[in-house]
C-alpha positions as CSV (number, residue, x, y, z in Angstrom):
1,M,-12.0,-30.0,-9.3
2,H,-8.1,-28.6,-8.6
3,G,-7.7,-26.8,-5.4
4,Y,-6.1,-23.4,-5.3
5,G,-2.7,-23.6,-4.0
6,P,-0.2,-20.9,-2.5
7,M,0.8,-18.7,-5.4
8,P,4.6,-18.8,-6.0
9,Q,6.5,-15.9,-5.2
10,Q,9.4,-14.6,-7.2
11,P,12.6,-14.3,-5.4
12,T,13.6,-10.6,-4.5
13,T,17.1,-9.4,-3.9
14,S,17.6,-8.2,-0.2
15,R,19.4,-5.2,0.6
16,P,21.7,-5.2,3.6
17,S,21.5,-2.7,6.2
18,P,23.4,0.7,5.6
19,A,26.0,0.0,8.2
20,T,27.0,-3.2,6.6
21,L,27.2,-1.4,3.1
22,T,29.1,1.5,4.3
23,T,31.7,-1.0,6.2
24,V,32.3,-3.0,3.1
25,R,32.8,0.2,0.9
26,V,35.4,1.4,3.6
27,I,37.3,-1.8,3.6
28,L,37.5,-2.3,-0.2
29,V,38.4,1.4,-0.9
30,A,41.2,1.4,1.8
31,L,42.5,-1.9,0.6
32,T,42.6,-0.3,-3.0
33,V,44.4,2.7,-1.8
34,L,46.9,0.9,0.5
35,S,47.8,-1.6,-2.3
36,C,48.3,1.4,-4.8
37,G,45.5,-0.1,-7.0
38,L,47.0,-3.5,-7.2
39,L,43.9,-4.8,-5.2
40,G,41.4,-2.9,-6.9
41,W,40.1,-6.0,-8.6
42,A,38.5,-7.0,-5.4
43,A,36.0,-3.9,-5.3
44,M,35.3,-4.8,-9.1
45,L,34.5,-8.3,-8.2
46,R,32.4,-7.3,-5.3
47,L,30.4,-5.0,-7.6
48,A,30.1,-7.5,-10.2
49,I,28.7,-10.1,-8.2
50,V,26.2,-7.7,-6.7
51,T,24.7,-6.1,-10.0
52,R,25.3,-9.2,-12.3
53,R,25.8,-7.1,-15.1
54,P,27.8,-8.1,-18.2
55,R,29.5,-4.6,-18.2
56,D,30.7,-4.8,-14.6
57,W,32.4,-8.3,-15.4
58,F,34.1,-6.7,-18.3
59,L,35.6,-4.0,-16.4
60,L,36.6,-6.6,-13.8
61,V,38.6,-8.2,-16.7
62,V,40.1,-4.6,-17.6
63,V,41.2,-3.8,-14.2
64,I,42.7,-7.2,-13.6
65,A,44.8,-6.7,-17.0
66,L,45.9,-3.2,-15.7
67,N,46.8,-4.7,-12.3
68,I,48.9,-7.3,-14.0
69,G,50.6,-4.7,-16.5
70,L,51.5,-2.3,-13.3
71,F,52.8,-5.2,-11.3
72,A,54.9,-6.3,-14.4
73,F,56.1,-2.6,-14.8
74,I,56.9,-2.2,-11.2
75,M,59.1,-5.4,-11.6
76,A,60.7,-4.4,-14.6
77,T,62.3,-1.0,-13.1
78,P,65.4,-1.1,-11.4
79,D,65.5,-1.3,-7.6
80,D,67.6,2.0,-7.1
81,P,65.3,5.1,-7.6
82,D,68.3,6.9,-8.9
83,E,68.5,4.8,-11.9
84,M,64.7,5.3,-12.7
85,S,64.2,7.8,-15.4
86,D,61.8,10.6,-14.8
87,A,59.7,9.6,-17.7
88,A,59.3,6.2,-16.4
89,A,58.5,7.5,-12.6
90,L,55.6,9.9,-14.3
91,F,54.2,7.1,-16.3
92,M,53.9,4.8,-13.2
93,L,52.6,7.6,-11.1
94,F,49.8,8.4,-13.7
95,W,49.0,4.9,-14.0
96,I,48.6,4.3,-10.1
97,V,46.5,7.7,-9.7
98,G,44.4,6.9,-12.7
99,L,43.7,3.2,-11.6
100,L,42.8,4.2,-8.0
101,A,40.6,7.1,-9.3
102,G,38.7,5.0,-11.7
103,V,38.2,2.0,-9.6
104,I,37.2,3.9,-6.5
105,T,34.8,6.3,-8.3
106,Y,33.1,3.9,-10.5
107,Y,32.7,1.1,-7.8
108,L,31.1,3.7,-5.4
109,Y,28.8,5.3,-8.0
110,A,27.6,1.9,-9.5
111,E,27.0,0.1,-6.2
112,I,25.1,3.1,-4.5
113,R,23.1,3.5,-7.5
114,H,22.3,-0.2,-7.7
115,Y,21.0,-0.2,-4.0
116,N,19.2,2.9,-4.5
117,A,17.2,1.2,-7.2
118,L,16.1,-1.5,-4.9
119,G,14.5,0.9,-2.5
120,A,14.9,1.4,1.3
121,P,15.3,-1.8,3.3
122,A,12.0,-3.1,4.7
123,P,11.8,-3.2,8.8
124,Y,12.6,-6.1,10.7
125,G,10.0,-8.8,10.3
126,A,8.1,-7.1,7.8
127,P,7.8,-8.8,4.1
128,A,9.3,-6.7,1.2
129,H,6.5,-7.2,-1.0
130,P,3.2,-8.3,0.6
131,A,1.7,-11.3,-1.2
132,P,-1.6,-10.9,-3.1
133,P,-4.6,-12.7,-1.7
134,L,-5.1,-16.1,-3.0
135,P,-8.0,-16.8,-5.2
136,Y,-9.8,-18.9,-2.4
137,Q,-9.5,-15.9,0.0
138,Q,-11.0,-13.7,-2.8
139,Q,-13.8,-16.1,-3.2
140,H,-14.5,-16.3,0.4
141,L,-14.6,-12.5,0.8
142,A,-17.0,-12.4,-2.0
143,Q,-19.3,-14.8,-0.4
144,H,-19.1,-13.1,3.0
145,Q,-20.0,-9.8,1.4
146,Q,-23.3,-11.3,-0.3
147,H,-24.3,-12.8,2.9
148,Q,-24.3,-9.5,4.8
149,P,-27.9,-8.1,5.2
150,Q,-28.6,-5.2,3.0
151,P,-30.4,-2.4,4.4
152,Q,-34.0,-2.1,3.6
153,Q,-35.2,1.2,1.8
154,H,-38.4,2.5,3.2
155,Q,-40.5,4.0,0.7
156,P,-42.8,6.6,1.6
157,Q,-46.4,5.9,1.5
158,Q,-48.4,7.8,-1.3
159,H,-51.7,9.3,-0.4
160,Q,-54.0,8.9,-3.2
161,P,-56.2,12.2,-3.8
162,P,-60.1,11.6,-3.6
163,N,-61.7,11.0,-6.6
164,P,-64.3,13.7,-7.4
165,Y,-66.4,11.3,-9.6
166,T,-67.1,8.8,-6.7
167,A,-70.1,9.3,-4.8
168,P,-69.6,9.7,-1.1
169,A,-71.0,6.9,1.0
170,T,-74.1,7.7,2.6
171,P,-74.8,6.8,6.2
172,P,-77.3,4.2,6.8
173,T,-80.8,5.3,7.4
174,P,-82.5,4.2,10.5
175,K,-85.2,1.8,10.1
176,P,-88.7,2.9,10.9
177,A,-90.0,2.2,14.2
178,P,-92.4,-0.7,14.2
179,Q,-96.0,0.0,14.4
180,R,-96.7,-1.8,17.7
181,L,-96.6,1.7,19.1
182,D,-99.8,2.6,17.4
183,Q,-101.4,-0.6,18.2
184,V,-100.7,0.0,22.0
185,R,-101.9,3.4,21.8
186,A,-105.0,2.2,20.3
187,E,-105.7,-0.3,22.9
188,L,-105.0,2.2,25.6
189,D,-107.8,4.4,24.0
190,E,-110.3,1.6,23.8
191,L,-109.4,0.7,27.4
192,S,-109.9,4.4,28.7
193,D,-113.4,4.2,26.8
194,Y,-114.3,1.2,28.3
195,L,-113.6,2.5,31.7
196,R,-115.2,5.6,30.9
197,Q,-118.3,3.8,29.9
198,E,-118.2,1.7,33.0
199,N,-117.8,4.5,35.2
200,K,-120.9,6.3,33.4
201,D,-123.2,3.0,33.7
202,S,-122.4,2.6,37.3
203,G,-123.5,6.4,38.0
204,D,-126.7,5.9,36.2
205,G,-127.5,2.7,38.4
206,E,-126.9,4.5,41.5
207,G,-129.1,7.5,40.5
208,R,-132.3,5.2,40.1
């Protein structure tokens, strides 16, 4: 027989604390704004690593391409602002604002939605998902329940009604007294007759 071993648990994605998430988001948003969108790929890289979705990796490549194009456009503009045309300045402004708004908005939305789907973080020291009971624990619990004494059910005693067709038991009749009393009485009568006869004979003898 093969013994039951511990069931393998699937690895679960741990969620950082809210303070850690807030700090990371503030740093990445500030880095994107201060660099005028040129470092927006950092926030998208963080998002792609966390979610591991193909769409986020594709958007990371798009942001990197836009950053490279923006950097090349800035390097191609003349150093003197007066020599830059108004159309080129507006185009670069819209490029930077659109890149900032798109990266920051999508990064915050996708990351917050991802961690909300994972649920609230578990307390310190508590498992995120309680492990189900092992098969041998279930078998031991079932045996323990079987050995527990079951309460006995007391059935009320049923009183049978008397059968009218059954004759009632008659008390035993006393045995007749022995006839020795009659014999004793007869002997006493004979004795009294004898004594009376003796007294009579003795009286006649004295009279003579």
